[in-house]
N, C-alpha and C positions, 0 to 999 in steps of 0.2 A: 683612281685617285688614291693612294694611302695619306690621309690629310689626319693631324692631330686636331681633331674637333674641338676636343675641350680647351686648347691653348688659343685656338682662332677665336671662342668665342670668351673667353676672359681679354684676349687683347682686344676685341670689339669693345670692351667696356675700361680701356685703358685712358689714363688722365692725359697721355701724350696723342695729339692730334695725329701723326703719321702713323703710329701703329694702329690706333682705331682704324683711318681710312685703308691701310693696307688690308686687316681683319675682314673689313667689310666686303672690298674687293673680292678676298677669297670666297666668301659665304656666298655673293652673288655670284662669281664664278661656277661654284658647287653646284649651285640651284639651277642654274641656266642648262648648265652640261648633263646632270645625271639628279633631274627632280625627285624620283624613288628612291635614289640612294640618297639624298641631300636629308628626305624626310625619315628616313628610318634611322639616320644616325641621329638624329635631333632627338627621335622618340628615343634611342638608346641611350642618350645623354642624360634626358630627363629622368628614364626609369634607373638609373644607375647610382646606387645609393654610396657607393666610392667614390663620385663626382663630388667636386665643390659646388657648393650651393646657388652662387654666382653664375657659373656656366649652365647650369638646370635651370635655372628661372630663365635666363635669355635664350636657351634650346626652348622651352615651353613656350615663350611670348612669339618665337620666328615662326612656331607651328602655328601658331595660332591667327597671326597675320597672312599665313599662308592659305589659310581657309576662309576669311571674312575680310570685307572692307566697307567703308562708309558709302561710298558711291557705288549705286545700285550695279550700272554696266558692270564695273569691276569685280563687285559681288558675284555675279552670275559667270562671268568668266571663271573667278576662285571655285565655285561650285563645280560648274563643267567640268575644270580642271583636275578635280580631286575625284568625281564619279569617272572619267577616263582613266585612271589610274588601275594598275594590276591587281588585281584582287586579291591574291596573294602577299604583295606588299602591304595592301590596306590593313589586312587581317593581324599582320603581325603588328605594326603599328597599332591597331586597336589593341591587341593583348598587351603590349609595351604600357600603354597609359591605362590600364585597368590594373596593371601591375604596380603601376607608380600611386595608387590610390592608398597602398598600403604602405607606404614610405615613412620612416620616422621624422623626414623632414616636412614640416608645415607648407612651406612655400611650395614644394616640389609637389606635395597633394593637390593643394589649390591651383595651380597653373595646370596639371593634368585634369581637373576636374571641368576648368573652362575649356580646355582643348576636346575632351570626350562631347561636351555640349554641343559645341560647334559641330563636330562630324556628325552628332545625332541631328542638328537641326538640317543638315544635308540630306542625311539618307533615310532618317526615319519617315520624310513624306514620301520620298521613294519606294517605302514598302522594303527596306535593306535594314541591317542589322537588327533584324527582330527581337535577338535573344537578350538586347542590351540590358533592356529595363528587368528583366528575370535576374540577369547577373547581377546589377546592382541590387536589387531588392535582399538577393540571398546574403550579400555583404553584411544587411542592417544585421545578422542575427552573431555576427563575431561577436567575440568577447571584446577585443582591443577597442578603446574608444577612439582611437584615430583612425582607424578605418572607416567606423559610422559614421563619424564627423566628415569624413571627406567623402561618403558615399552620398548622405543628406546633402551637401554642398552641391555636387554634381547632379541631384534630382532637381534641387531649385535652379540650378543654370539652365539644364534642359529644359524645363519649363518654361523658363523665358525665349530659349531658341526654337522650339519646337510648337506649333499651334495645336490648341486642344483638339482640332478635327481629325490631327493625323493620329491620335492614341484612342485606343477602344477605351470604353468605359471601364472594363474589367482590368484594365493595368492601373487606367485613373483610380480607381479606387485602392489598388493596393500600393499606390505611390502615398495616396494623402492618408493611407492608414498608416504606413511608415513613419511619413514625416509627422503626424499628429501624436505618434507615441513617441518619438524623439522629443518632442517638446511635453510631456507630460512632466509633472514635478517627480514622477519617480523615477526620472533620467538623472541619476547621480552626478554624470560629467556635464558641467557647466557648458563646455566646448560643443559638445554632442547637444545639447539644448539649444543652443544660439543657432547652430547650423540648422538644425531642423525649423525653428522659428521663421529665419531668414530664407528658408525652403519654401517654407507655408505663402510668405507673400507672394512669391511666384508661382507658386501653385493656384493661387484662387482662382483663377480664370478660369481652372481646367474644372473646378467644384460646380458648375451649373445643378448638375443631377442631384451633388448631395446635399446642396444649399436648398433643394426643395423639398427635401426629405426632414420632418421634424425629427427625426432621433438623431439623425446623423448631424445635423444642424447644430442642436443643442450642445452634442459632443465638443464638437470644432469651437464653439463660441465658449464653452466653459473652459476649454483646452488656454484658447485664447488669454481669458481675462485672468485664468491662475498665472499665467506666463508674465503679465502685466505687475504681477506682486513678487518676481522673482527677487532673491538678495542681488543677484547680478545687473548690472546698471546696464550693459549693451543687451541684455535678454530682455529686460523691461522695454526700453525702448524700441526694439524689434518688434516686441506683441504689441505695443501701441502703432507702429507702421501697419501692421498687421490690420489692427482696427480700421485704421484710415481707408487701407484699402478696401475693405468689407462695406464701408459706409457708402463707398462709392458705387461698388461692382453691386452690392446686395440690399441697398437701401429699403426695397420694400420685404426686406424679410426681418427688418429688426425690430418691429416693434415690443416683441416680449422683452429684449434686452435690454431696453432705455434706461430704465432705472437704474438697474446694474451698472451699466455703461458711467451713467451720470456719476455715481458716486467714486467710481475709479479713476476718470478722469479729473474730477475735483479732487480727489485725494493727489492724485500726481502733479497739479497746477500748483497748489499749495504748498507740496513740501517735499517734491522729488527733484533731482539735480535737473540742471536747466535742459539739457538734450532729451529727458524725459518728458518733460511738461509740454515742451515745446510741440512734440506729436499728440501730446493728450488735447492740447487746443486745436491743433489740425484735424483732429477728428470732429470737431464741432464746426470748422469754417467748412470742411467739407461735406457736412452734412447742410449746413447752410447752399454751398454750391447746388447739390442736388435740388435742392428746395427751390430754388430761385429759377433753376431751369424749367421745372415741371411747372410751377407758375406762372413762366413766361408761356408754355404751351397751353396753358388754360387760357390766357389772354389772349392768345392770337387764336386765328379762325377754327382750330382744329382741336376746337373744345371736346368733341365728343370722343377722339380718339387717343387722346393722349394714353400712352399705353401704360404707366405708371402713377397711382393714385398717391396725392400727397397727402402724408401723415401727421402734417404739423407738428413734426418734432420740437423745432424752436420755439413755435407759439407756446408748446406745453412747458417746455423747460426755462421759458422766459425768467419768471421770479428769483429762480435759482442761478440760472447760468448769468443772467448780465450781473450780478455781486461779484460772482467767481470773476469775471474779465474785468471789472472794474480795479479790482484787487492789484490784478498784474500790471496796471498802468503805472503804478506807484514803484513797479521794480525796474527804474531806468538804467541805464550806464552812462556814467559820466561822459564819455565821448562819444556815444552814438552817432551824434550828427555827422560827425567829422570822416568816419568809416563808410565807404559807398556800398559795400556788402554785408551791413551790420544788420543782422538778426538777433534779437534776445525776448524774452517773456514779454516785455513792456509793447514791443511793436507787433509780435504777433497777436497778442490779447487786442490790441487797438484794429488791428485787421480783422479779427474775429467780430470782434461788435461791429463793426463798419458790414461787415456781410450779415451779420444778422438784422441790422437796420434795413439792410435792401430787403432781408427774408420776410420782416413782419411790418415792415412801415410803422404807421404812428404809435403802434403797441409799445415801442422801444423808449418812447421821448419819456413817458412819465417815470421811466425807472432809472434813467439817466441823469435827469436835470438835478435832481436833489445833490446829486456826488459833485455836479459841475459847481452847483450853487455853494456848496461847503467849502470847497476847495479852493474856488479859481482867486481867491485874496489871502489866501494862507502865507505867512513868512517862509516856510519851507517849499525851496523850489521846485521840487518833486511833485509837491502836491496841485500847484499852480500847472506846471506844465500837463499833469495828469488830467486834470479837470479841462484844459484846453484840448488835450487829445480827444478825451471824451466825448466833447461838443463836437470839434469837427469832423468824427469818425460816423456822426448818426445824420449827418446834412445830406446824405443819398438813400432816397428810400422811403422815409416819411413825406407826407403831403406839403405840399408849399403855404397852402391854409395854417397846418400845425407848425411848421417853423417859422415862418416869417415873423410874427411876435415875438419870438426868442429871440431873432436875431435882431430884429429891430434895438432892442433892448442890449445885444452884445456888442455891437460892430463899435460904438464909440470905446467900450471899455477896452476893446480887444485893439483897435487904433493907437490907443494911449500905453496898452501894455506893450506893442510893437516899438515903440518909441523907447520906453521908459523902464519895462523890465530891467532890474540888472543882471538877469541872467540869459545867456546864450539859447540855451536848451530852450525856455519859455518862449524867448523872441523867434526862434526857428518854428515852434510848433504856432505858435499865432499867425505867423505868416503863411504858413501852410493851411491853417482854418481857415483864413481870410479869402485863400484862394478856392477853397472847397466852397465858400460862401456865394462868393462872384460865380463859380461854376454852376451849381445847381438851383440856386435862387436869384438870378439876374438873366434876362435876356427877354429879347421878343416872344417868346413863347410862352411864358408864363402867365400866369389868369390871375393871380394875386397881385395886390399895390405895389410897386417896386421897392425894396429893399433900396435902391441905389438912386437916389434922385439928383436934379439940378444941383440941390442945395447940400448935399454931403459929399458930391463926386470930388469937389474940390480938396476937401479935407482927406480923402480916401487917397488923392493922387498925391498930396503935398505927403502925407506919411510915407506911401509905398517909394517914392521917390527919393525921400531923404535916407531910408531902411536900405535902398540900394548900395549905399554908400557902407552899410554894416559889415561885420565879418563874412568870408564868402558864403559858408551855409545859409546865413539868415538872407543875405543879397540876393543867392539864389532863388530863395522861397518867395523874396518879395517880388522877384520876376516873374515867377511863376503865378503869383497872383494879378500883375496886371496883365498876364497873357488871358488870364478870363476874365478881366475886367475889359479888355478891349474884345475878347470875344464875344461878349455879348453885346457888342453896338454893333456887330459886322452887319446887321440888317436893319441900321436905324436911320436909313436913308441919309437926308442931307443933313438934319440937324443933330449931328452927333454931340453929345454932351462933353466930349473929350479935345472937339475941336482948339477949343481957347487954348487948351495945354500941350498941344499937338507937337508943336517945336520942343518945348521943355522934354517931354517925355522921349523925344527922340534923341535929344541931345544928352538926357541922364542915360538912355542905353549905350551910346557911341562909348560915351565916358567908362560905363560898365566895363563894357568887352576891353576897354584898353588898361584896364588897373594890372598891375604887377601881379597879383593873386589870383588874376582872372581864371588862371588854369585848373584852381582847385574847387572842390564840390560843384563840378560842369557849370561854374559862372558864366564862363564866355558863351558855352553853347546854349545856354539859359536867355542870355543877353539877346543873342543875334534871332531866337526862337520869337521872342516877346516882339522883337523888332518887326519881324514878318508879322507878326500878328497884328501889330497897332499899323502895318501899311497895309492889311488886307479891309484894314476896315476904316481905311482912308475917304473921303467924300471928294466932292468937286472943290469943296473949299480949302480943304488942307492938300490937294495934289500938287499946288507947286512946291508944298515945303520936302514933298516925296522927291519930287523934279531934283530938288537941291542936292537931295542924299545920293544922287546916283554920282557923282564925282566922287564924293566922297569914298564911296565903296568901292569903286572902280581904283583909285588911289591904292586903297589899304590892299585891294588883290595883286596892283604891280609892284607894291613891295615885297610882298611876298614872293614873286619872279624875282626880284633883284637880290636876292640872298645867295653866298656864295657857297662854299662849300658845307655841308652840314653834316652832323651826326647820324646814324639812324632815328635816334630819338627825336633830334630836332628835325628830320626828314618828316617824321610821321605828324609831328605838332603842327607842319606849316601844311601838310594836305589835309588835316583836321578844318585848319583856317582857313584853306581856301576852299573847302567843302562848305562850310558855313557861308562865306563872301558869295560863293557862286549861286548858294541856295536864294540867299536874300536878294541878290539881282534878280533872280528868277521870279519872286513874288512881286519884286516892283517892276519886271517886264511886265507882268500878267495884269497888273493893278491900271497903270499908264497906257500901257498897250489897248487896253480894253476902252479908254474914255477918250471921247471925240475931242475934248478940250486941252488934253496933255498931249495925245497921239504924235502930232507933226514935233513939236518941241524934245519930245523922248527918243523920236526915232534920230535926231540929230547925234544921239550917242551911241550907234547900233554900230558904226565902223568899231569904234573904238573898244564896244563891248566885247564884239565877234573876235578881233584882234586878242584880247584879254582871256577868251575862252581858247582861242587854239591855243595860246599859249600855254596854258594848263595842260591840256593834251599833250604837249610836247614834253612836259614834266614825268608823263609814264606813269602815272600811279592812278592804279585803278579805282580805289574811293572815289577820287576825284572827280574821275572821268563819269562816273553817275550826277553828280550836280550839276558840273559845266555840260553833261547831253540834255540832262533836263532845261538847261536855263537854255542852251541853244534852240530846243524844240520851242518854248515860250515867244522867243525871239522871232523864229521863223513865221510863227503863227501871227504874231503882231505885225510882223514888216511885208507878209503876203510878196508877190512876186519878185518884188525887190531884192529878197533873200539869195535870187540866183547867184549876185555877183560874188557872193561867198562860197558856193559850193565846189570850186575846183580846187581851194586852197581844205575845206573842210572834208571832202569825200574821204580820204584816206582815214581818217579818224572815224567816221560813220561805219568804214569797212571794218576796222579792228573792234570797233562795239558790237558789231553784228558777229565776228570770228569770236567774239571772247566767251567761250563754252563754259569755262572752268567759273568765272562770277556770271552765273545765269542771270543776278539783276542786271548787270551793265548790260548784256545783249538784251534782256526785255525791254528796258528803257531804253534803247538804242531801235527796236523793232516801234516803238511808241512813235519816236522822233522821224522815222520813215515816213509813218501815218501824217505827223506833223507836217512834212515837207509838201508830200503831195497837195496837203490842200491849200499851203503857201503856194505852191510853185504851178500848179495842176500841170500843164503840157510841158513846161520848162525844166521838168526833172527828166524827161526822156533819155538824155544822154546819159545818165548815172543808170538808168532802169536795166541794162545788162549785169550791169555788177551787182546791183542792190538785190535782183531776182536770182542768182547765181548761189549768192550766199544765202539767202533766205531758203532755197530750194536743199543746199547743204545742211542746213540747219536740221530742218525737215527731218532730215535721212540720217541725222547721225543720233547714233543711242547715248551719246554722252551728254547731250543737252538736256538738262531739267525738263519735266513735260509740261510745267507751267508756261514756259516760252511758246508752247506749238499753239495754241489757240489764237494769240496777238498775232502771230505768224501767218496764219490763215486770214484773219481780216485785215492784216496788210495787203495780201494779195487783193481783196476788195476796194482798199484805199488807192493802190497803184493802179487797178483796170479806170479806176473812176477820173484819174489823172490825167490818164494817158490815153483812156477809150481805145478807137479799134486799134490803135498801135499794140495793144496787148496781145494780137494775135498771135504774135511767133511764141508766147509764153504757153498758150494754151494746151500745147502737148504735155507740156510739162507741168504746170499746176492741174489740168483737170483730172487727172490719173490720181494723183496726190490725194486730191480733195476727196475724189470718189471713194478711194480705200479708207479716208478717215472717216468718210461719212457712214459707210457700211459699221464699222467698229464701234461708233459711238451712237449708233441707233440701236444696235442689238446690245449695247453694253449694260450685263447687269450689275446694280453697282451695289457693291457689298456694304457700303456704309455712307453716312451724310457725306466725308470730304470727296470721297468716290464720285458720288451724284453731282457735287457740286462741280468737279473738275469734269464730267463730261458733259453736263450743260456749259460750262465755259466753253469748250471744246466744239459742241454743236453750236454755239453762239457764232464762235469764229468762222467754223467753216460756211453759215448762213452769212454771216457779213461778206465772206470772200465771194459767193455766188451773187448776194443782191450787189455788190460793187461791178463785177464782171458783167452783171445783165445790164446795169443802170450804164456803164461805159460804151456797151454797145449798140445801146439805143439809138436809132435813127439813122445807123448806119447802114450801107448794102453789106457790110459783112456780118450781119447779125446772124445770119444764116449759118455762119461758122459754128454756132451754137445749139443748133438744131439737134446734133447728134447726141448733147448731154441732157437736155430738156429731157427725156422718160428717166434718166437717172436721178434727177433732182426730185420729181415729182414722187417716184419711188421714196427717197429721203424722208421727204415729208410726210407720206403714208405712214412709212415705219415710227416717223416722231410721235404723230397724233394716235396710232395705234400702241405706242409704247406708255403712254399717259403719265411720264414722269417729267415733263417739261415744265422748267419754271416760266414764269410771267415772261422774264427779257429774252427767251427762246421763243417762246408762243409771238410774242410781237415779232422778234425779227423772222420768224418762221412764216408767219401770214403776209410780211412784207415780200419775201422771194417771191411768195405764189402770185402776189401783185406786180412785181417786177417782170418775170417770166411772162405774163399775160402782156404787159404792158410792152416789153421790148418785143417779143417773137408775133404779138398780135394774132392775126387769125390763123397762123402757123400753130401757135400753142391752143386755141381752141379744143380741136378735136382731143389732144392728150388731156387735157384738164378733163374733159367730159368723161374720158375713161377713167380717169385716175378715183381710185377707190373711194376715197375719205376726203377729198378737198372741199367736196360741198360740206358734210360735216362740219370740217374742221372753221370752215369761214363762218357756218351760223354758230358755232362754239363762240368762236372770237367776236363776233356781232354782240353776242350778249355777255360779253365779259365784265365784270366789275372795274378793270383796270381801264382806264381814261384812255393808255398809250396802246394797249391791245385795241382797244375798239376802235380810236382811230385809225389805227394801221389797217383793220380788217375792212373798216369804210371806204379807205381808197382801195383796197385791192379790190372790192364787190364792184366797183366801177369798171377799172381794169378788165377784169374777168369777163364782164356782161359784154364790154365791148368787143373782144377776143372770141368769148363764143357765140355771140351773135353775127359777127363781122361777114 
């Protein structure tokens, strides 16, 4: 195929849609017919300095996308595809890419760096391309700065793509030496120095050994600190980004440098460009994060084995750090409240102050309160806003005893400011601060005398409801404050102080959601979220008002379904609104369906609601599916076996949800709803089980489905077996082998990190819940013999879990429950097997003496069942 690749690449960027489409088709065809030739011609294009910059850039981009993808399954397909290419072709491509690093065109060099790193990410772990790092390092000694710059950029990307284990320490040392030398002040070219500083950021994960050596660490730290003083703003910013990364990766190695770091961060915060100052504050926020985590571990039960000691850097820096942060609060921007993504010095400083308060607790209060008292009544709005922000920032962390007296004094002042302050910024921050007061200093769990009393509750509500008529950003914060006020009364029992105002609150929230400008500042969403919270804290006394809300919300949902032709933008708005309304109905269903006094009256609406939910599904918009699906799950739970009459119409949507691999949250929610249906319908779900089981088994064997959906699918097997009992027989030959292979994997999984361990335990829990449901489903049935062949494997799984010693409490509880179910269902047939099981007695004894009451309760029951089976 002799194609003019350059022309096609340029046409693919044409403003004319048809030219563009034609070019994209040609590229796709070329790739499908001759992949090696395709990749080779793209690399030649990228390497050819005669070609236009635009075609080179696109060639590099297509190359990069041919090697990597976001979805894990696609990524591994592309990896395998590259590895399978002819090695001669690969060598040619790699040579062309390395050659491009010396191109005079910056964008070509940069693109090539990224592609080289992607190939390295595939090959180096496979012990291929061993000469790459050596040949890159030999470039560093080139005279031309552009080659040096491109090489350092490539080393940086390489460290991002390849894991440290795949590179031997000798090469790591050489990479770090090259990078740190490139950062040195003696490097005359600022582009080279910038590339080196950015490369160090990516290479820090490789530097474990070097950071453990005092001399090497001192050298790296000195070079980074010097780079924060570079005349180039981008280098200063990149150097502070390195410090931020070092603060989390090497927290325990920082003690000797903290005084110097404080000085350079303070200088940057007070006088440097905003992009640099933000990173300097981020350093302290990052130290707070580290210390909060360490102190959390201290206070949990693992006191003895926290790996990292806490150096109390924040506590030591407090007298200097807090004044520096308070200064930043006065550097607000005029319109920051209106811009959702806004981030500036004042916001970063307030966020950091909030983290400081969580790190040191009470000690922060005396350092902040003088600033608050001095500025809160000043005529200049910036001072009033900064004082309010400072006060709001320290409400989480210090003890209620320390804060309550201050809040009692401040509350009236804040309520008055929210109504009367002439400045919107001040009102916005005041409403936010009130929300923080209600979030952290109000609720049944607090020991201190309540800040909110029957006396001031009415005044607070009057102010908040009035404030919900203010400009959208202030109204949104007022909704947020009301949300936390209501949340504090969720456990208030029958005498909620909100009861007398319930009607007014609901009315105001509905009116707010209808405001013309409710689309601004997330106001509509906030109004519905708050409405949901108010419904959650309703009581028998206020339930009739919630009942009257149903036709109102149903009418609104109905209106969204009547809309005619809509633009894409309007469709998106409609689906957001449908999501909010379905979410609201779900909360109402859960609340009223759970109260005996309202259940009958509420179920009168079930037909209409179900009809609306099915119509929402018919709009075919995936985000709405989620909320409508959750609402249907709640309705099934409330309606019980009466829900059967809706199944014929609903089933097609249930199946669509289970098939939705792409939006895995939708799939996971649908799996949860199958569980709700099983509990509601019991054996009435039988006619639909073939379809459901087929889809669940398909989901499990798909490598495209996100792994987080697999544990709930296994526990769903248990729900189905419990619902249909011995009728589960025909699924055993499919479900049991799947459970067995997943059980083997999960029992012997070595978790590389916390996240993996959590997932492994979720998977184990799902598998155990399946076994438990299946065993209980067959209890008392003559067909229980069918489970005997699987019993030895189940016991082996329990042995393996017990010997692995890395179960969490919830897995332990389910596991001992399964042992009990096995004994209970199989009776005397299980006795000899349990006796042979190596660890079941030890495991039972361990669970019987557990501190966790749920584990102990499960174990007590299991002991009785096992004793019966063994002595039978």
